[in-house]
C-alpha positions in Angstrom: 0.0 0.0 0.0 1.4 3.5 -0.9 2.0 6.1 1.8 -1.2 8.2 0.8 -3.3 5.0 1.0 -1.8 4.2 4.4 -2.7 7.7 5.7 -6.2 7.3 4.3 -6.6 3.9 5.9 -5.4 5.3 9.3 -7.9 8.1 9.1 -10.7 5.8 8.2 -10.0 3.4 11.1 -9.7 6.4 13.5 -13.1 7.7 12.5 -15.0 4.5 12.2 -15.2 1.1 13.8 -14.7 -0.7 10.4 -12.9 -4.0 10.6 -9.9 -4.6 8.4 -11.8 -7.3 6.5 -14.6 -4.8 5.7 -12.1 -2.2 4.4 -10.3 -4.8 2.3 -13.6 -6.1 1.0 -14.5 -2.5 -0.1 -11.1 -2.1 -1.8 -11.6 -5.4 -3.6 -15.0 -4.3 -4.8 -13.7 -1.1 -6.3 -11.9 -2.8 -9.1 -11.0 -0.3 -11.8 -13.4 2.4 -10.7 -11.7 5.8 -10.5 -12.4 9.5 -11.0 -11.9 10.1 -14.7 -13.6 13.5 -15.2 -14.6 16.4 -12.9 -17.5 18.4 -14.3 -17.7 22.1 -13.6 -20.8 24.0 -14.4 -20.5 27.3 -16.2 -22.7 30.1 -17.5 -20.1 31.3 -20.0 -18.4 28.4 -21.9 -15.8 30.5 -23.6 -14.7 32.2 -20.5 -14.6 29.0 -18.5 -12.7 27.2 -21.2 -10.0 29.9 -21.4 -9.7 30.1 -17.6 -9.3 26.4 -16.9 -7.0 25.8 -19.9 -4.7 28.6 -18.7 -5.1 27.7 -15.0 -4.1 24.0 -15.4 -2.3 23.9 -18.8 -5.0 21.7 -20.2 -6.1 21.6 -23.9 -9.3 20.9 -25.7 -10.0 17.2 -26.1 -12.0 17.9 -29.3 -11.2 20.4 -32.1 -13.9 23.0 -31.1 -15.6 24.3 -28.0 -19.1 22.8 -27.7 -21.4 25.5 -26.2 -23.2 22.8 -24.1 -20.4 20.5 -22.9 -16.6 20.8 -23.5 -13.9 18.5 -22.2 -10.4 19.5 -21.4 -7.4 17.2 -21.0 -4.0 17.6 -19.6 -1.4 18.3 -22.3 0.4 15.0 -21.4 -2.9 13.0 -21.2 -2.3 12.3 -17.5 -4.7 13.0 -14.7 -8.5 13.5 -14.7 -10.3 15.4 -17.4 -12.2 18.6 -16.7 -15.5 18.9 -18.4 -17.3 22.2 -18.6 -21.1 21.9 -18.7 -23.3 24.9 -19.6 -26.0 25.9 -17.1 -28.2 28.9 -16.9 -28.1 28.8 -13.1 -25.5 30.6 -10.9 -23.4 28.5 -8.7 -24.7 27.8 -5.2 -22.8 28.7 -2.1 -21.3 26.9 -0.4 -20.2 24.5 -3.1 -21.0 20.9 -2.3 -18.0 19.6 -4.3 -14.9 21.5 -5.3 -11.4 20.9 -6.8 -8.2 20.9 -4.7 -5.2 21.9 -6.7 -1.8 20.9 -5.1 1.4 22.8 -5.6 4.7 23.6 -3.9 4.4 27.2 -5.1 1.0 28.1 -3.5 1.5 31.9 -3.4 2.7 32.1 -7.0 -0.2 30.1 -8.3 -2.8 31.9 -6.2 -1.6 35.2 -7.7 -1.5 33.7 -11.2 -5.0 32.3 -10.9 -6.3 35.6 -9.6 -4.7 37.3 -12.6 -6.6 34.8 -14.8 -9.9 35.9 -13.3 -10.3 33.9 -10.1 -11.3 35.7 -6.9 -10.1 35.1 -3.4 -12.7 34.0 -0.8 -11.7 36.1 2.2 -14.9 35.4 4.2 -14.0 31.7 4.9 -13.6 30.0 8.2 -9.9 29.3 7.8 -8.1 27.3 10.5 -5.0 28.7 12.2 -2.1 28.4 9.7 -4.1 26.9 6.9 -2.5 24.9 4.1 -5.1 26.1 1.6 -6.5 29.2 0.0 -10.1 29.2 -1.3 -10.7 30.8 -4.6 -13.7 31.1 -7.0 -13.4 30.7 -10.8 -15.0 33.4 -13.0 -18.4 31.5 -12.7 -18.2 31.5 -8.9 -17.2 27.8 -8.5 -15.0 27.3 -5.5 -11.7 25.6 -5.6 -8.7 25.5 -3.3 -5.0 25.8 -3.9 -3.2 23.5 -1.4 0.4 24.0 -0.2 1.8 20.6 -0.9 4.6 21.0 1.6 2.3 21.7 4.5 -0.1 19.0 3.4 2.7 16.4 3.3 3.6 17.3 6.9 0.1 16.5 8.2 
C-alpha cells in the first residue's frame, strides 16, 4: 500500500469502527473504478474554457468548443479530465463539491489564478495556519490551492 493510501486507511480506522476485513472487501469491490472527469458548471463556456485551460495547462479534447459540454485534458494526457457543462443557473454557495489543486508554489499560483480571473474568498472559516487558499473561478465555482509541503507534513 502506498503512503497516501496508508494515511487514508489510518484516518478511516480512526473515525469508524470498520474492521480490516470490511475495508479490504471494499477495496476489492472497487476494481478499476476511478475518477476520470470532474464536471464544472458554467454560464459562459468560452470564459470558463479559457480560464481552466490557462489555469491547469489543459487543452481541448476535441477540435472545437461545444457550447453545451466541453472536455479539457492535460497536455500530457495524465490526470483526470475537466468537463465544462453549460448551465443557466448561478453556482450555489457553499459549493457541495470542489477541486483541490496541489502545488509547492502556492503563493505564486494563487496570484497567477487571480490574474486569470479567479477571486479570493476572504470570508472563509480558515483554521489557524491553513495549508489552503479558497478561490472562485469566474463563474463562482469554489476551488482550493493547497500548499503541498504543508499537506505532506500533516
